[in-house]
C-alpha positions as CSV (number, residue, x, y, z in Angstrom):
1,M,13.4,-18.3,48.7
2,I,13.5,-17.7,45.4
3,Q,17.4,-17.5,43.8
4,N,16.3,-16.9,39.9
5,I,13.7,-14.6,38.7
6,L,12.7,-14.7,35.4
7,L,11.2,-11.3,34.3
8,I,8.4,-11.8,30.8
9,K,7.8,-8.5,29.4
10,D,4.3,-8.5,28.1
11,L,3.6,-11.9,28.6
12,F,0.4,-12.0,26.7
13,I,2.1,-11.7,23.6
14,C,4.1,-14.3,24.0
15,R,3.7,-17.2,22.1
16,P,4.1,-20.7,24.0
17,E,6.8,-21.7,21.8
18,D,8.7,-18.2,23.2
19,L,7.9,-19.8,26.7
20,R,8.9,-23.5,26.4
21,G,12.8,-22.8,26.1
22,P,13.0,-20.2,29.4
23,F,10.3,-22.2,31.5
24,G,12.6,-25.7,30.8
25,E,15.5,-24.9,32.9
26,Y,12.5,-23.5,36.1
27,G,10.9,-25.9,36.1
28,P,7.3,-27.5,35.0
29,L,4.9,-25.5,33.6
30,K,2.6,-26.2,36.5
31,D,5.0,-24.6,38.9
32,V,5.5,-21.7,36.5
33,Y,2.9,-18.6,37.8
34,L,0.8,-17.6,34.6
35,P,-2.7,-15.1,34.4
36,R,-5.7,-16.6,35.1
37,D,-6.5,-16.1,31.7
38,Y,-3.9,-18.6,30.4
39,Y,-5.4,-21.3,32.5
40,T,-9.3,-20.1,31.4
41,G,-8.6,-20.6,27.1
42,V,-10.6,-16.5,26.9
43,D,-6.6,-15.6,25.7
44,Q,-5.4,-16.2,22.5
45,Y,-2.3,-17.8,23.7
46,G,-3.1,-19.3,26.7
47,S,-6.2,-21.0,24.5
48,R,-3.1,-22.8,22.2
49,L,-1.3,-23.3,25.0
50,I,-3.7,-25.3,27.1
51,Q,-5.0,-27.1,23.8
52,Q,-0.8,-28.3,23.4
53,K,-0.6,-29.2,26.7
54,L,-3.8,-31.0,26.5
55,E,-2.9,-33.9,24.4
56,T,0.3,-34.7,26.6
57,A,-0.9,-34.0,29.8
58,T,-0.8,-36.0,32.7
59,T,-4.1,-36.9,34.9
60,E,-3.1,-34.6,37.5
61,D,-2.2,-31.8,35.1
62,K,-6.2,-32.3,33.1
63,N,-7.7,-32.2,36.1
64,M,-5.6,-28.7,37.4
65,V,-6.7,-26.7,34.4
66,F,-10.2,-29.2,34.5
67,Q,-10.9,-26.9,37.7
68,E,-10.3,-23.6,36.3
69,I,-12.5,-24.1,32.9
70,F,-15.2,-26.0,34.2
71,P,-16.9,-23.5,36.2
72,Q,-17.8,-21.4,33.5
73,A,-17.9,-23.7,30.9
74,L,-21.0,-22.6,29.2
75,T,-19.3,-19.1,28.8
76,L,-16.0,-20.8,27.2
77,M,-17.9,-22.8,24.4
78,T,-19.4,-19.3,22.6
79,D,-16.1,-17.4,23.6
80,V,-13.0,-17.0,20.5
81,F,-10.7,-19.1,21.9
82,G,-11.5,-20.3,24.8
83,N,-14.4,-23.0,21.9
84,Y,-11.6,-24.6,21.2
85,V,-10.1,-25.5,25.0
86,I,-13.6,-27.4,25.3
87,R,-13.4,-29.2,22.3
88,K,-9.5,-30.3,23.0
89,F,-10.9,-31.3,26.7
90,F,-14.0,-33.3,24.9
91,E,-10.8,-34.6,22.8
92,H,-8.3,-35.6,25.2
93,G,-10.6,-35.3,28.6
94,M,-10.9,-37.5,31.0
95,P,-14.0,-40.2,30.8
96,A,-15.5,-37.7,34.1
97,Q,-14.5,-34.7,32.5
98,R,-15.9,-35.3,29.3
99,R,-19.1,-36.5,31.0
100,E,-19.4,-32.9,33.4
101,L,-18.7,-30.8,30.4
102,A,-21.8,-33.0,28.5
103,G,-23.9,-32.1,31.5
104,K,-23.0,-28.0,31.4
105,L,-24.8,-28.9,27.6
106,L,-27.9,-29.4,28.6
107,G,-30.7,-27.3,28.5
108,H,-28.5,-25.4,26.1
109,V,-27.8,-27.9,23.0
110,L,-30.2,-25.4,20.4
111,S,-28.9,-22.3,21.4
112,L,-25.1,-23.5,21.6
113,S,-25.8,-24.7,18.0
114,L,-27.2,-21.3,16.6
115,Q,-23.9,-19.5,17.8
116,M,-21.0,-19.2,15.9
117,Y,-18.2,-20.7,18.1
118,G,-21.1,-23.3,20.1
119,C,-21.6,-24.6,17.4
120,R,-18.5,-26.1,17.0
121,V,-18.4,-27.1,20.6
122,I,-21.4,-29.5,19.3
123,Q,-19.8,-30.4,16.4
124,K,-16.9,-31.8,18.3
125,V,-19.3,-33.6,21.0
126,I,-21.1,-34.6,18.8
127,I,-17.6,-36.5,16.5
128,C,-16.0,-37.6,19.6
129,C,-18.4,-38.1,22.6
130,T,-21.6,-40.1,21.8
131,C,-20.8,-43.2,24.1
132,V,-20.6,-40.6,26.9
133,I,-23.4,-38.3,27.0
């Protein structure tokens, strides 16, 4: 039974720092409902939130987010906000997650290299993950 309800109007225009304070007393972020776009990274604020959280996230939290983004990883690589999430996973993801994401690149390196946001993902892979590929 829910005893306390926190209503956030205009969630999509909230900044992550605006959400931290009120949610702190209700538990970890993973226990609070957020729209799917927040987990996939195609929303600007969701992308920023995921990027910040990945730096210090637990393995469990990384796995939760990875399961949401992996099916659409190629699309996210070419998205204006999603590419940041993919790049952050190449920096802070678990080795198995980085290998799986690198596997998504097979057959797409040239097209991603020629795309405005995809090329940044390829650059990050070259810098961070040479030993993983």
